[in-house]
N, C-alpha and C positions, 0 to 999 in steps of 0.2 A: 439471130445476130451472131456474127463471128467474134470469137474471143481472141483478142490480140495476144494474150498470154501463150496461146498455142504456137503462134508464130515465133515468139520470143524463145520458147522452149526448143523448137526445131532449130532455130539459129544457134542456140547454145550447144546442142548436140552435134551439129555439123561443123561449126566454126571453132568451138573450144574442145568439147569432149573427144571428138575423133579427128579434129583438125584436117578435114578433107582438103586435098589438093586437086588441081585441074587434072582430069583424065583418070583419077582413081575410081575404082568400082566399089560400091557399097551395097550390101544386102540389107534391105529393110524388112524385118521379120515381125509381123504384126499378129498378136494373139488377142482376139476379141477386143480390138481397138477400133475407135470410130474413124470414119473416113477422113474427118477433118485433120487429124494429126498425120495421117498418111499423106494427104495432099500437101500439107505444110512441109513435111520432110522431103518429098519429091521435088518440090519447087526450090527449097533451100539447097538441096544437093546440086540441082541443075544450075542454080545461081553461082555456085562455086566452080562450075565447069566439070563437075564429076558426074558419074553415071549411076543412076539408081536402079536396083533390081528389087523385085517385090515378092514376098511370100505372105500368104494370108492363112490364118489358122482359126478354127472354132473349137472351143473346149469340148463340146459334146462329141464332135467327130474324132478329136484326139483320144478321148476316153474310149470310144468304140474300137479304134485301131489298137489301143493298148490291151483291151480286154481279150482280144483274139490274137495277140502277138505271136508270131511264128519265127523261128530262128532263120529259116531261109528267106522269109519276107524281109526281116530287119537287116539281114546281111546285105541284101540288094538295096534297101532304102538307105542304109548308112553309106554304102559305096557311092550312091548318087549325091547324097547330101555332102559328103566329104569332097567329092570332085567339085561341086558348086562352091563350097567354102574356099577351096584352094585357088579358085579363080578370083576371089575377092581381096580387096585391100582393107576393107573396113566392114563392120557389122553393127547395126543399131537394131535393137529389138524393143518393142513396146508390148508389155504383157498386161492386158486387162484381165479381170477375173470377176465373173458374175456369181461364181460359187467356188470358194477356195477348197472345198472338199469334193470337187467334181470327180477326181480320180480315186477317191477313198475306197471304192469297191472294186478297183482293179486288182485282181489276184496278185499277191506279192511276187510270185514266181514270174508272172508276165512283166511286171514292172522291172524286176531284176534283169530279165532277158533284154528288154528294150534299152535299159540304161547301159548295159554292158556293150551292146552293139553301137550305141550312139555316142559313147564316151570319146572315141577318137575325133568325132566331129567337134565336140565341145573343146577338147584339148587343143585342136588345131586353131580354132577360133581364138582361144585365150592366148596361145603362144605366138601365133603368126599374124594376127590381124589387129588393127586398131578397132576396139569394140566398146560399146556402151549398152547397158541393160537398164531398163526402168519399167515401172508399173504405169497403169493408167487409172485415174480416179473413177470409180464406179459407185453406184449406190450400195453395192455389196461391201466395198471397201470402207465406205463411210459408216456402215452399220458395224463392221468389225472394230472401227475406231471409236464407236459410240458417239458419232457426230452426225449432224444433218448433212445432206449431200452438198449443199452450198458451202457450209463451213469447212467440210473436208476438201472441197475443190480449192478454196482459198488457202488452206493449209498446204495442200499438195504443191501448188505453184510457188508459194513462199519458200518451201523447202527445196524444191527442184531448181529454182532460180537464185538460190543463195550465191553470194559472191565468194566462190571457192578460192579464187586467186588470193584473196585477202588472208586466207588461213595457211597458205603455203609456207611462209617463214617459220611459223610455230610447228607445223607438221614436219618440216625438215629438221627442226631441232629435236623433236621427239624421235624421229628416225635415227639421228646421230646418237642420241642417248641409248636407244635400244641396240644399235650396232656395237656399242661399247660395253654392253651388259652381258654378264655370264649367267647369274642366278636370278630367278624371279620367284617371289613368294606372294601368294594371294590369300588373304583371309577375309572372312565375313560369315554371316549366318549360314551354317551348314557347309562352309567352304574352308578348306585348309590345303592349298595346293603348293607344290614345289617342283620347279623344273628349270632346265637350262635352255638358253637361246644363244649360247656361245657360237660365234662364227656363222650364224645363219642371218642373211641380210634382212633388214626391215624395209618395208615399202610403204610410202604414204599415198593415199588415194584422195584426190581433190577434184572430183567431178570428171575424171577421165575414163573411168570404167563403169561405175554404177552411178545412177542418179535415183534418189538422193545419195550423197556421199559424205565422207567425213570419218576416216579411220586410218590408223597406221597398223600394218600387220606384219607378222613374221611367223615362224613356227617353232615349236619346242624341239630340242634334240629328241629323236624318236623314242628312245628308251629311258628318258630322264624323268618322266612325269610320275610323281608320287602324291598320294593323298586323296582328297575327295572334293567334289564340287556339287553344289545345289544351284540349279538355274531357276531364277525367279521370274523370267519372262516366258509367256506361253510360246509354244512352237507348233509348226505344222511341217510334216515331211511326208512326201508321197501321198498327199491329200489327207493324211491322218493327223488330227490335232493331239498335241501332247501338253501336259501341264506337270509342274513339280518334278522335273527330271533330276535325278541324282546319279552321279557316276563315281565309282571308286577305281583308283589306279594302283598298279604295282609294276615297276620296271617299264613304265610307258604304256602299258596295256590296260584297257578297261576290263577289270575282273568282275565288276558287278554294276548292273544298270537297272534302275528302278524308275517307273513313271506311273505310280498308282495303278489304276485299272488297265493301263496300257503297257504294263511291264513286259508282257509276252510280245507285243508288237515291236517295242523298242529293241528287244534282244534279237528278234528276227531280222531287223534292219542291220543291227551291228554284227550279225553273223553272215552278212552278205559275202564278205571276204575277210582275210586276216587284217588288211589295212583299215577296215572300218572300226576296229577296236583300238586304233592308235590315233593320236591327234595330228592333224595336218595344218592347223592354223591357230595362232593366238593373235588377237587384235584388240586394240583399244578404240572405242567409238566416242565421238564428241560433236555430233551435229547439234548446234544450239537450238535448232527449231524442233527437234524430235525429242519428246520427253516421255511419252508413254508407249508401251508395246501394243501392237495391233495384229499380231500373228501374221505379219508379212515381213519376211526376213530382209528384204532390201531396205526397209525402213528401220526395223527393230535392231539390226546389227550396228546402226549408226546412232543409237540413242545416247544422248548426253549422259556422261557418267557411267557408261557400260563397258563391258568387254565381252568378246565371244571366244569360245574355246571349242574347236571344231573337230569332231571325229571324221576321219576319212582322208581323202586326197589332199596332198600339199600342192601349193602353187609353185610353178617352176622358178619364179622370181625369189621365193623364200622357201627353198626346198630342203626338207629334212629326209627325203628319200621315201616317204610314205606314199603308197599307191593303193587306190581303192576306187570302186565305182560310186562310193558314197562320199558326199561332202555336205555335212549337216551343221550349219551354223547354229549353235545354241548360245543364248544370250543371258548374261547376268548383269543386273543393274545395281550399282553400288552407291547411289546417292542416299543421303540420310533418310529420305522419305521411303526408300525401299530396304531399309535396314542397315545401310552403310557397308563399309568394307575398306580394306587397305591393300595397296599394291606396292611392293618393295622391289627395287632393282639393286642387287648386290648389297642388300641390307638397308638401303636408304629408302625412306618413304617418298614415292613419286606422286601417288594419288591417294587422297584420303577422302572417303565418302563421296567419291565421284569428282573431286576437285583436284586438278593438277597443282602441285606446290611449287615447282621450279618456276622462276620468273619468265624464262624463255618460252614456257608452255602456257602462260596465262591466257592468251587469246583463244586457246582451245576450250576454255571454261565458258565461253559465250558472254 
């Protein structure tokens, strides 16, 4: 029996998230996603008079390609993928995952090689197309979230079909406040951070780029970060799970990184290039339907009462000049049930224990 929520999601992605127009070309990039969402997207794209193009991926095949990655091979691959992307007006990708650790045994040097060559494709997509990225609910994701498959599917569609338009006035108010802010101070268990966001634009995300969504992001002045941060949400990067990450900063650079038994692995990633040891994004998350981490960053970075502080590449819309093949969103939850915490803008408390205090931001509290 067909699930009408799939059609509703396809409609939202085509008509709201990417706002496709007649004659526009859109690449539908499907990773381990079921036929049903692909068909719904193709039909919805055509209903708008736009042109769908399709790519299909399987995690096991992607893993095998990465394990034997060769510079010459990925130079050619990136050339063709970039040419394809340059012919598109929009990009929608559905990323299913039957095993989040599928690429965990890909040698680090092979992953680094592939990411280096494919970065221009990703950069062009982000900068030059209308795009939206989302996961697909699988039993593996339900297991990550500690939920039954049916309960997780209900959660997924509730989160993804959220009325993002209703949050826009409060998101715009937060953006305005961040645009006017110079100094940010963040304190909490194991965290004492200080940095500047002066003259770096803030951007709000209300279902136009990622689904689920619900964040306002900017980036710190590259060399301004001082202090330390302890992340309390689990993370996964390059197929490797990390817990209890702690970073120390001096003059904007990560001078010490710890992750328990994975300390060697985290430092290897942060040594990928010089930019990986600087921060490329600072964002406040506030999706009211997302409360707990599930080691899936598209969900975890939007957790109500959270912020993420991201080593690596900065986004062009909120650019601090940092360049890296790494962009690793690491999340800290500041609600009282996670130990609390305070965020100050120019000395004024803006969020306490995950709750925004200014009246104009109240709707972001859920």
